[in-house]
MMTF fields as JSON, N, C-alpha, C and O atoms, coordinates in Angstrom:
{
  "mmtfVersion": "1.0.0",
  "mmtfProducer": "UNKNOWN",
  "numBonds": 431,
  "numAtoms": 432,
  "numGroups": 108,
  "numChains": 1,
  "numModels": 1,
  "chainsPerModel": [1],
  "groupsPerChain": [108],
  "chainIdList": ["A"],
  "bondAtomList": [4, 2, 8, 6, 12, 10, 16, 14, 20, 18, 24, 22, 28, 26, 32, 30, 36, 34, 40, 38, 44, 42, 48, 46, 52, 50, 56, 54, 60, 58, 64, 62, 68, 66, 72, 70, 76, 74, 80, 78, 84, 82, 88, 86, 92, 90, 96, 94, 100, 98, 104, 102, 108, 106, 112, 110, 116, 114, 120, 118, 124, 122, 128, 126, 132, 130, 136, 134, 140, 138, 144, 142, 148, 146, 152, 150, 156, 154, 160, 158, 164, 162, 168, 166, 172, 170, 176, 174, 180, 178, 184, 182, 188, 186, 192, 190, 196, 194, 200, 198, 204, 202, 208, 206, 212, 210, 216, 214, 220, 218, 224, 222, 228, 226, 232, 230, 236, 234, 240, 238, 244, 242, 248, 246, 252, 250, 256, 254, 260, 258, 264, 262, 268, 266, 272, 270, 276, 274, 280, 278, 284, 282, 288, 286, 292, 290, 296, 294, 300, 298, 304, 302, 308, 306, 312, 310, 316, 314, 320, 318, 324, 322, 328, 326, 332, 330, 336, 334, 340, 338, 344, 342, 348, 346, 352, 350, 356, 354, 360, 358, 364, 362, 368, 366, 372, 370, 376, 374, 380, 378, 384, 382, 388, 386, 392, 390, 396, 394, 400, 398, 404, 402, 408, 406, 412, 410, 416, 414, 420, 418, 424, 422, 428, 426],
  "bondOrderList": [1, 1, 1, 1, 1, 1, 1, 1, 1, 1, 1, 1, 1, 1, 1, 1, 1, 1, 1, 1, 1, 1, 1, 1, 1, 1, 1, 1, 1, 1, 1, 1, 1, 1, 1, 1, 1, 1, 1, 1, 1, 1, 1, 1, 1, 1, 1, 1, 1, 1, 1, 1, 1, 1, 1, 1, 1, 1, 1, 1, 1, 1, 1, 1, 1, 1, 1, 1, 1, 1, 1, 1, 1, 1, 1, 1, 1, 1, 1, 1, 1, 1, 1, 1, 1, 1, 1, 1, 1, 1, 1, 1, 1, 1, 1, 1, 1, 1, 1, 1, 1, 1, 1, 1, 1, 1, 1],
  "groupList": [{"groupName": "MET", "atomNameList": ["N", "CA", "C", "O"], "elementList": ["N", "C", "C", "O"], "formalChargeList": [0, 0, 0, 0], "bondAtomList": [1, 0, 2, 1, 3, 2], "bondOrderList": [1, 1, 2], "singleLetterCode": "M", "chemCompType": "L-PEPTIDE LINKING"}, {"groupName": "PRO", "atomNameList": ["N", "CA", "C", "O"], "elementList": ["N", "C", "C", "O"], "formalChargeList": [0, 0, 0, 0], "bondAtomList": [1, 0, 2, 1, 3, 2], "bondOrderList": [1, 1, 2], "singleLetterCode": "P", "chemCompType": "L-PEPTIDE LINKING"}, {"groupName": "ASN", "atomNameList": ["N", "CA", "C", "O"], "elementList": ["N", "C", "C", "O"], "formalChargeList": [0, 0, 0, 0], "bondAtomList": [1, 0, 2, 1, 3, 2], "bondOrderList": [1, 1, 2], "singleLetterCode": "N", "chemCompType": "L-PEPTIDE LINKING"}, {"groupName": "LEU", "atomNameList": ["N", "CA", "C", "O"], "elementList": ["N", "C", "C", "O"], "formalChargeList": [0, 0, 0, 0], "bondAtomList": [1, 0, 2, 1, 3, 2], "bondOrderList": [1, 1, 2], "singleLetterCode": "L", "chemCompType": "L-PEPTIDE LINKING"}, {"groupName": "GLN", "atomNameList": ["N", "CA", "C", "O"], "elementList": ["N", "C", "C", "O"], "formalChargeList": [0, 0, 0, 0], "bondAtomList": [1, 0, 2, 1, 3, 2], "bondOrderList": [1, 1, 2], "singleLetterCode": "Q", "chemCompType": "L-PEPTIDE LINKING"}, {"groupName": "ALA", "atomNameList": ["N", "CA", "C", "O"], "elementList": ["N", "C", "C", "O"], "formalChargeList": [0, 0, 0, 0], "bondAtomList": [1, 0, 2, 1, 3, 2], "bondOrderList": [1, 1, 2], "singleLetterCode": "A", "chemCompType": "L-PEPTIDE LINKING"}, {"groupName": "GLU", "atomNameList": ["N", "CA", "C", "O"], "elementList": ["N", "C", "C", "O"], "formalChargeList": [0, 0, 0, 0], "bondAtomList": [1, 0, 2, 1, 3, 2], "bondOrderList": [1, 1, 2], "singleLetterCode": "E", "chemCompType": "L-PEPTIDE LINKING"}, {"groupName": "SER", "atomNameList": ["N", "CA", "C", "O"], "elementList": ["N", "C", "C", "O"], "formalChargeList": [0, 0, 0, 0], "bondAtomList": [1, 0, 2, 1, 3, 2], "bondOrderList": [1, 1, 2], "singleLetterCode": "S", "chemCompType": "L-PEPTIDE LINKING"}, {"groupName": "ILE", "atomNameList": ["N", "CA", "C", "O"], "elementList": ["N", "C", "C", "O"], "formalChargeList": [0, 0, 0, 0], "bondAtomList": [1, 0, 2, 1, 3, 2], "bondOrderList": [1, 1, 2], "singleLetterCode": "I", "chemCompType": "L-PEPTIDE LINKING"}, {"groupName": "LYS", "atomNameList": ["N", "CA", "C", "O"], "elementList": ["N", "C", "C", "O"], "formalChargeList": [0, 0, 0, 0], "bondAtomList": [1, 0, 2, 1, 3, 2], "bondOrderList": [1, 1, 2], "singleLetterCode": "K", "chemCompType": "L-PEPTIDE LINKING"}, {"groupName": "HIS", "atomNameList": ["N", "CA", "C", "O"], "elementList": ["N", "C", "C", "O"], "formalChargeList": [0, 0, 0, 0], "bondAtomList": [1, 0, 2, 1, 3, 2], "bondOrderList": [1, 1, 2], "singleLetterCode": "H", "chemCompType": "L-PEPTIDE LINKING"}, {"groupName": "ARG", "atomNameList": ["N", "CA", "C", "O"], "elementList": ["N", "C", "C", "O"], "formalChargeList": [0, 0, 0, 0], "bondAtomList": [1, 0, 2, 1, 3, 2], "bondOrderList": [1, 1, 2], "singleLetterCode": "R", "chemCompType": "L-PEPTIDE LINKING"}, {"groupName": "TYR", "atomNameList": ["N", "CA", "C", "O"], "elementList": ["N", "C", "C", "O"], "formalChargeList": [0, 0, 0, 0], "bondAtomList": [1, 0, 2, 1, 3, 2], "bondOrderList": [1, 1, 2], "singleLetterCode": "Y", "chemCompType": "L-PEPTIDE LINKING"}, {"groupName": "ASP", "atomNameList": ["N", "CA", "C", "O"], "elementList": ["N", "C", "C", "O"], "formalChargeList": [0, 0, 0, 0], "bondAtomList": [1, 0, 2, 1, 3, 2], "bondOrderList": [1, 1, 2], "singleLetterCode": "D", "chemCompType": "L-PEPTIDE LINKING"}, {"groupName": "TRP", "atomNameList": ["N", "CA", "C", "O"], "elementList": ["N", "C", "C", "O"], "formalChargeList": [0, 0, 0, 0], "bondAtomList": [1, 0, 2, 1, 3, 2], "bondOrderList": [1, 1, 2], "singleLetterCode": "W", "chemCompType": "L-PEPTIDE LINKING"}, {"groupName": "PHE", "atomNameList": ["N", "CA", "C", "O"], "elementList": ["N", "C", "C", "O"], "formalChargeList": [0, 0, 0, 0], "bondAtomList": [1, 0, 2, 1, 3, 2], "bondOrderList": [1, 1, 2], "singleLetterCode": "F", "chemCompType": "L-PEPTIDE LINKING"}, {"groupName": "GLY", "atomNameList": ["N", "CA", "C", "O"], "elementList": ["N", "C", "C", "O"], "formalChargeList": [0, 0, 0, 0], "bondAtomList": [1, 0, 2, 1, 3, 2], "bondOrderList": [1, 1, 2], "singleLetterCode": "G", "chemCompType": "PEPTIDE LINKING"}, {"groupName": "VAL", "atomNameList": ["N", "CA", "C", "O"], "elementList": ["N", "C", "C", "O"], "formalChargeList": [0, 0, 0, 0], "bondAtomList": [1, 0, 2, 1, 3, 2], "bondOrderList": [1, 1, 2], "singleLetterCode": "V", "chemCompType": "L-PEPTIDE LINKING"}, {"groupName": "THR", "atomNameList": ["N", "CA", "C", "O"], "elementList": ["N", "C", "C", "O"], "formalChargeList": [0, 0, 0, 0], "bondAtomList": [1, 0, 2, 1, 3, 2], "bondOrderList": [1, 1, 2], "singleLetterCode": "T", "chemCompType": "L-PEPTIDE LINKING"}],
  "groupTypeList": [0, 1, 2, 1, 3, 3, 4, 2, 4, 5, 2, 2, 4, 5, 5, 5, 6, 7, 2, 4, 1, 8, 9, 10, 11, 1, 3, 12, 13, 8, 5, 11, 6, 8, 11, 4, 10, 14, 1, 0, 1, 12, 15, 16, 17, 11, 1, 12, 3, 18, 5, 3, 3, 7, 3, 13, 4, 8, 7, 13, 18, 12, 16, 4, 13, 7, 5, 3, 7, 8, 17, 11, 12, 3, 3, 7, 2, 5, 7, 18, 14, 11, 16, 1, 6, 5, 11, 11, 8, 9, 5, 6, 3, 2, 18, 8, 17, 11, 17, 12, 11, 9, 5, 10, 1, 4, 5, 12],
  "groupIdList": [1, 2, 3, 4, 5, 6, 7, 8, 9, 10, 11, 12, 13, 14, 15, 16, 17, 18, 19, 20, 21, 22, 23, 24, 25, 26, 27, 28, 29, 30, 31, 32, 33, 34, 35, 36, 37, 38, 39, 40, 41, 42, 43, 44, 45, 46, 47, 48, 49, 50, 51, 52, 53, 54, 55, 56, 57, 58, 59, 60, 61, 62, 63, 64, 65, 66, 67, 68, 69, 70, 71, 72, 73, 74, 75, 76, 77, 78, 79, 80, 81, 82, 83, 84, 85, 86, 87, 88, 89, 90, 91, 92, 93, 94, 95, 96, 97, 98, 99, 100, 101, 102, 103, 104, 105, 106, 107, 108],
  "secStructList": [7, 7, 7, 2, 2, 2, 2, 2, 2, 2, 2, 2, 2, 2, 2, 2, 2, 2, 6, 7, 7, 7, 7, 7, 7, 7, 2, 2, 2, 2, 2, 2, 2, 2, 2, 2, 2, 7, 1, 1, 7, 7, 6, 6, 6, 2, 2, 2, 2, 2, 2, 2, 6, 6, 7, 7, 1, 6, 6, 7, 3, 3, 6, 6, 3, 3, 2, 2, 2, 2, 2, 2, 2, 2, 2, 2, 2, 7, 6, 6, 7, 7, 1, 2, 2, 2, 2, 2, 2, 2, 2, 2, 2, 2, 2, 2, 2, 2, 2, 2, 2, 2, 2, 7, 4, 4, 4, 7],
  "xCoordList": [122.71, 123.944, 125.124, 125.184, 126.058, 127.177, 128.108, 128.295, 128.679, 129.61, 130.934, 131.549, 131.406, 132.637, 133.87, 134.797, 133.898, 135.045, 135.139, 136.224, 133.993, 134.002, 134.343, 135.049, 133.844, 134.15, 135.643, 136.259, 136.232, 137.653, 138.469, 139.516, 138.001, 138.69, 138.711, 139.733, 137.604, 137.546, 138.493, 139.175, 138.544, 139.46, 140.906, 141.733, 141.216, 142.577, 142.963, 144.116, 142.011, 142.28, 142.669, 143.625, 141.938, 142.253, 143.604, 144.369, 143.91, 145.207, 146.344, 147.388, 146.147, 147.183, 147.472, 148.626, 146.434, 146.617, 147.253, 147.851, 147.134, 147.684, 148.925, 149.395, 149.468, 150.647, 150.483, 151.467, 149.267, 149.009, 149.159, 149.12, 149.33, 149.4, 148.109, 147.014, 148.257, 147.108, 146.501, 147.214, 145.187, 144.489, 143.844, 143.089, 144.146, 143.515, 143.506, 144.157, 142.767, 142.692, 144.079, 144.795, 144.476, 145.806, 145.993, 145.082, 147.167, 147.439, 147.342, 146.949, 147.7, 147.584, 146.128, 145.847, 145.189, 143.761, 143.322, 142.557, 143.814, 143.482, 144.048, 143.377, 145.283, 145.896, 145.095, 144.898, 144.635, 143.805, 142.516, 142.069, 141.935, 140.693, 140.957, 140.136, 142.085, 142.431, 142.554, 142.02, 143.249, 143.407, 142.062, 141.849, 141.162, 139.833, 139.054, 138.387, 139.136, 138.35, 139.098, 138.497, 140.399, 141.216, 142.141, 143.335, 141.6, 142.379, 143.553, 144.52, 143.488, 144.575, 145.077, 144.802, 145.805, 146.229, 147.257, 147.964, 147.312, 148.31, 149.697, 149.938, 150.62, 151.926, 152.707, 153.523, 152.475, 153.172, 152.719, 153.412, 151.57, 151.019, 151.498, 151.598, 151.788, 152.068, 153.154, 152.933, 154.324, 155.328, 154.873, 155.205, 154.128, 153.642, 152.533, 152.434, 151.71, 150.657, 151.258, 150.78, 152.291, 152.991, 153.597, 153.494, 154.223, 154.808, 153.722, 153.904, 152.603, 151.508, 150.979, 150.513, 151.046, 150.595, 151.436, 150.999, 152.629, 153.524, 153.476, 154.177, 152.667, 152.655, 151.379, 150.301, 151.541, 150.402, 149.995, 148.843, 150.921, 150.627, 151.393, 152.399, 150.925, 151.551, 152.937, 153.735, 153.227, 154.539, 155.557, 156.711, 155.158, 156.055, 157.021, 156.897, 157.983, 158.897, 158.908, 158.611, 159.254, 159.4, 160.777, 160.948, 161.742, 163.118, 163.573, 163.52, 164.013, 164.445, 163.324, 163.521, 162.151, 161.044, 160.056, 159.77, 159.547, 158.512, 157.161, 156.946, 156.272, 154.918, 154.249, 153.463, 154.571, 154.017, 154.38, 153.513, 155.641, 156.045, 155.427, 155.059, 155.309, 154.699, 153.242, 152.79, 152.506, 151.099, 150.999, 150.147, 151.853, 151.809, 152.111, 151.442, 153.116, 153.441, 152.327, 152.012, 151.736, 150.618, 149.486, 148.928, 149.153, 148.07, 148.392, 147.509, 149.627, 149.978, 149.939, 149.747, 150.118, 150.075, 148.714, 148.533, 147.763, 146.452, 145.389, 144.196, 145.799, 144.813, 143.925, 142.837, 144.366, 143.537, 142.473, 141.565, 142.58, 141.59, 140.419, 140.583, 139.244, 138.064, 136.892, 136.927, 135.863, 134.653, 134.452, 135.319, 133.299, 132.979, 133.936, 134.298, 134.351, 135.289, 136.643, 137.284, 137.072, 138.354, 138.311, 139.251, 137.237, 137.118, 137.131, 137.786, 136.41, 136.335, 137.698, 138.117, 138.377, 139.671, 140.73, 141.54, 140.736, 141.699, 141.453, 142.402, 140.197, 139.875, 140.378, 140.901, 140.223, 140.715, 142.233, 142.753, 142.945, 144.406, 144.85, 145.799, 144.166, 144.5, 144.289, 145.072, 143.242, 142.984, 144.092, 144.56, 144.514, 145.596, 146.86, 147.526, 147.187, 148.389, 148.272, 149.205, 147.137, 146.941, 147.058, 147.714, 146.434, 146.468, 147.875, 148.339, 148.555, 149.92, 150.854, 151.691, 150.713, 151.565, 151.313, 152.24, 150.071, 149.77, 150.378, 150.858, 150.357, 150.908, 152.438, 153.09, 153.002, 154.454, 154.967, 155.328, 155.0, 155.407, 156.827, 157.14, 157.683, 159.052, 159.114, 160.131, 158.056, 158.055, 157.842, 158.035, 157.462, 157.15, 158.376, 158.296],
  "yCoordList": [87.737, 88.415, 87.521, 87.063, 87.265, 86.38, 87.006, 88.222, 86.148, 86.582, 86.935, 86.06, 88.219, 88.608, 87.876, 87.616, 87.537, 86.811, 85.423, 84.975, 84.738, 83.407, 83.477, 82.614, 84.501, 84.669, 84.939, 84.393, 85.779, 86.068, 84.812, 84.599, 83.98, 82.726, 81.823, 81.202, 81.743, 80.916, 81.454, 80.675, 82.776, 83.381, 83.112, 82.813, 83.216, 82.971, 81.511, 81.196, 80.622, 79.193, 78.92, 78.192, 79.497, 79.33, 79.952, 79.39, 81.105, 81.748, 80.891, 80.773, 80.293, 79.448, 78.243, 77.841, 77.67, 76.487, 76.825, 75.955, 78.072, 78.443, 79.329, 79.854, 79.508, 80.334, 81.78, 82.432, 82.294, 83.709, 84.464, 83.853, 85.794, 86.557, 86.41, 86.34, 86.365, 86.234, 87.618, 88.58, 87.716, 88.99, 89.035, 88.139, 90.072, 90.274, 91.757, 92.561, 92.088, 93.476, 93.907, 93.109, 95.158, 95.6, 95.414, 95.67, 94.974, 94.72, 95.994, 95.943, 97.142, 98.394, 98.719, 99.312, 98.349, 98.542, 97.648, 98.066, 96.421, 95.495, 96.035, 95.984, 96.554, 97.122, 98.31, 98.447, 99.163, 100.305, 99.826, 100.384, 98.796, 98.273, 97.647, 97.784, 96.968, 96.417, 97.555, 97.465, 98.612, 99.752, 100.389, 100.843, 100.418, 100.998, 100.178, 100.739, 98.859, 97.989, 97.539, 96.973, 97.791, 97.394, 98.556, 98.501, 99.621, 100.835, 100.669, 101.426, 99.716, 99.476, 98.039, 97.198, 97.744, 96.362, 95.894, 96.689, 94.606, 93.94, 94.39, 94.537, 94.613, 95.171, 94.297, 94.812, 92.993, 92.096, 92.241, 91.795, 92.857, 93.029, 94.338, 94.434, 95.325, 96.679, 96.75, 97.407, 96.106, 96.228, 95.596, 96.092, 94.519, 93.86, 94.67, 94.717, 95.299, 96.159, 97.385, 97.81, 97.945, 99.076, 98.672, 99.41, 97.512, 97.022, 96.778, 97.09, 96.226, 95.932, 97.196, 97.148, 98.313, 99.589, 100.012, 100.848, 99.451, 99.786, 98.77, 98.927, 97.737, 96.644, 96.651, 97.017, 96.234, 96.146, 94.686, 94.323, 93.865, 92.474, 91.516, 91.894, 90.293, 89.275, 88.9, 88.319, 89.219, 88.919, 90.034, 89.899, 91.137, 92.26, 91.936, 90.913, 92.834, 92.719, 94.03, 95.099, 93.915, 95.063, 94.912, 94.124, 95.655, 95.453, 94.064, 93.739, 93.257, 91.892, 90.864, 89.679, 91.314, 90.393, 90.333, 91.342, 89.157, 89.002, 89.401, 89.299, 89.849, 90.176, 88.924, 89.002, 87.768, 86.511, 86.299, 85.97, 86.484, 86.278, 87.331, 87.024, 88.562, 89.622, 89.296, 89.45, 88.847, 88.489, 87.296, 87.283, 86.304, 85.122, 85.485, 84.995, 86.343, 86.771, 87.637, 87.521, 88.49, 89.295, 88.377, 88.566, 87.391, 86.474, 85.693, 85.467, 85.29, 84.517, 85.372, 84.845, 86.683, 87.579, 88.231, 88.969, 87.979, 88.632, 87.761, 87.982, 86.789, 85.884, 86.585, 86.095, 87.716, 88.434, 89.301, 89.79, 89.494, 90.293, 89.393, 88.391, 89.743, 88.898, 89.69, 90.919, 88.964, 89.59, 89.301, 88.717, 89.714, 89.396, 90.029, 89.386, 91.263, 91.912, 91.22, 91.024, 90.854, 90.147, 88.812, 88.466, 88.077, 86.779, 86.95, 86.187, 87.95, 88.177, 88.565, 88.03, 89.493, 89.965, 88.88, 88.702, 88.156, 87.056, 85.972, 85.402, 85.685, 84.699, 85.163, 84.365, 86.446, 86.997, 86.853, 86.426, 87.211, 87.084, 85.627, 85.312, 84.746, 83.32, 82.778, 81.954, 83.231, 82.811, 83.297, 82.548, 84.538, 85.087, 84.252, 83.893, 83.946, 83.146, 81.753, 81.271, 81.112, 79.74, 79.672, 78.778, 80.6, 80.589, 80.896, 80.278, 81.837, 82.172, 80.985, 80.686, 80.314, 79.154, 78.034, 77.327, 77.869, 76.823, 77.149, 76.257, 78.43, 78.85, 78.918, 78.759, 79.158, 79.318, 78.459, 78.999, 77.152, 76.298, 76.565, 76.274, 77.103, 77.395, 78.604, 78.812, 79.396, 80.608, 80.31, 81.198, 79.123, 78.813, 78.386, 78.088],
  "zCoordList": [74.584, 74.233, 74.63, 75.771, 73.714, 74.033, 75.076, 75.119, 75.905, 76.928, 76.253, 75.643, 76.341, 75.646, 76.168, 75.401, 77.466, 78.006, 77.389, 77.019, 77.277, 76.669, 75.188, 74.667, 74.514, 73.097, 72.909, 71.993, 73.772, 73.702, 73.998, 73.387, 74.928, 75.235, 74.009, 73.716, 73.294, 72.094, 71.028, 70.362, 70.855, 69.897, 70.28, 69.418, 71.566, 72.029, 71.888, 71.594, 72.095, 71.92, 70.468, 70.203, 69.545, 68.126, 67.802, 67.018, 68.395, 68.161, 68.695, 68.054, 69.866, 70.45, 69.567, 69.42, 68.984, 68.145, 66.801, 66.17, 66.354, 65.05, 65.167, 64.157, 66.382, 66.635, 66.207, 65.859, 66.223, 65.973, 67.295, 68.363, 67.231, 68.476, 69.28, 68.72, 70.574, 71.458, 71.659, 71.948, 71.507, 71.658, 73.033, 73.41, 73.763, 75.064, 75.377, 74.71, 76.388, 76.835, 77.301, 77.905, 77.032, 77.47, 78.979, 79.766, 79.359, 80.769, 81.601, 82.766, 81.011, 81.772, 82.074, 83.115, 81.198, 81.49, 82.643, 83.513, 82.639, 83.73, 85.045, 86.076, 85.013, 86.221, 86.747, 87.954, 85.84, 86.262, 86.921, 87.923, 86.349, 86.931, 88.302, 89.209, 88.46, 89.773, 90.784, 91.889, 90.412, 91.328, 91.667, 92.791, 90.697, 90.933, 91.959, 92.829, 91.859, 92.731, 93.989, 94.903, 94.032, 95.19, 95.529, 95.231, 96.157, 96.374, 97.345, 97.264, 98.241, 99.205, 99.044, 99.899, 97.971, 97.748, 98.768, 99.387, 98.915, 99.751, 99.3, 98.102, 100.254, 99.914, 98.936, 98.172, 98.946, 98.03, 96.588, 95.672, 96.376, 95.028, 94.399, 93.176, 95.207, 94.697, 93.624, 92.607, 93.794, 92.726, 91.402, 90.325, 91.489, 90.275, 89.616, 88.39, 90.424, 89.897, 89.215, 88.163, 89.804, 89.19, 87.851, 86.871, 87.809, 86.557, 85.513, 84.336, 85.943, 85.019, 84.352, 83.213, 85.046, 84.474, 83.27, 82.478, 83.123, 82.009, 80.881, 79.881, 81.021, 80.042, 79.213, 79.683, 77.969, 77.059, 76.846, 77.08, 76.41, 76.068, 76.974, 77.575, 77.071, 77.905, 77.382, 78.117, 76.147, 75.566, 75.802, 75.395, 76.451, 76.719, 77.856, 78.529, 78.051, 79.186, 79.963, 79.428, 81.222, 82.119, 82.76, 83.689, 82.273, 82.719, 82.273, 81.087, 83.216, 82.912, 83.092, 82.825, 83.543, 83.832, 82.681, 82.036, 82.437, 81.416, 82.014, 83.221, 81.156, 81.605, 82.169, 83.113, 81.581, 82.076, 83.548, 84.356, 83.897, 85.291, 86.203, 87.337, 85.728, 86.543, 86.839, 87.973, 85.829, 86.035, 86.984, 87.873, 86.806, 87.678, 89.134, 90.044, 89.359, 90.72, 91.301, 92.486, 90.496, 90.975, 91.434, 92.515, 90.616, 90.981, 92.257, 93.085, 92.414, 93.612, 94.874, 95.97, 94.735, 95.893, 96.104, 97.073, 95.226, 95.312, 95.968, 95.76, 96.745, 97.356, 98.382, 98.686, 98.918, 99.897, 99.237, 99.909, 97.929, 97.199, 96.857, 96.162, 97.34, 97.172, 96.618, 96.545, 96.233, 95.728, 94.255, 93.604, 93.724, 92.332, 91.326, 90.341, 91.547, 90.627, 90.67, 89.637, 91.869, 92.007, 91.266, 90.551, 91.437, 90.747, 89.235, 88.524, 88.745, 87.303, 86.72, 85.694, 87.381, 86.869, 86.994, 86.084, 88.101, 88.251, 87.21, 86.673, 86.923, 85.886, 84.527, 83.75, 84.241, 82.973, 82.875, 81.844, 83.953, 83.943, 83.842, 83.125, 84.557, 84.475, 83.071, 82.599, 82.404, 81.02, 80.101, 79.243, 80.271, 79.448, 79.645, 78.673, 80.89, 81.19, 80.586, 79.943, 80.788, 80.293, 78.769, 78.234, 78.084, 76.617, 76.119, 75.161, 76.755, 76.339, 76.558, 75.706, 77.69, 77.966, 76.98, 76.587, 76.58, 75.614, 74.249, 73.55, 73.874, 72.589, 72.614, 71.582, 73.806, 73.943, 75.113, 76.159, 74.947, 76.083, 76.566, 77.721, 75.729, 76.127, 77.065, 77.727, 77.133, 77.952, 79.43, 80.26, 79.777, 81.178, 81.931, 83.122]
}
């Protein structure tokens, strides 16, 4: 059975090269999963996690902040979150950021 994360990465790579919208799991779903697996997050992550619950795509905005910056700040503050679920979800978010930055270099 093919790995859906790797398949999604390949689809996103093709989207980045052709300037099509990047397809990924909604950010609010990822935020819910983080809350499920990390019930007491580090205090530095909480505002970014709350914002992520209101976002759908990496191209969205939350107030004056881009979803890209919110995800990047969340990742930088989530270093204390460990384990297999943490690694998987962080890898997914890092892939979303990397593909978006490649497709939109001006956004960084």
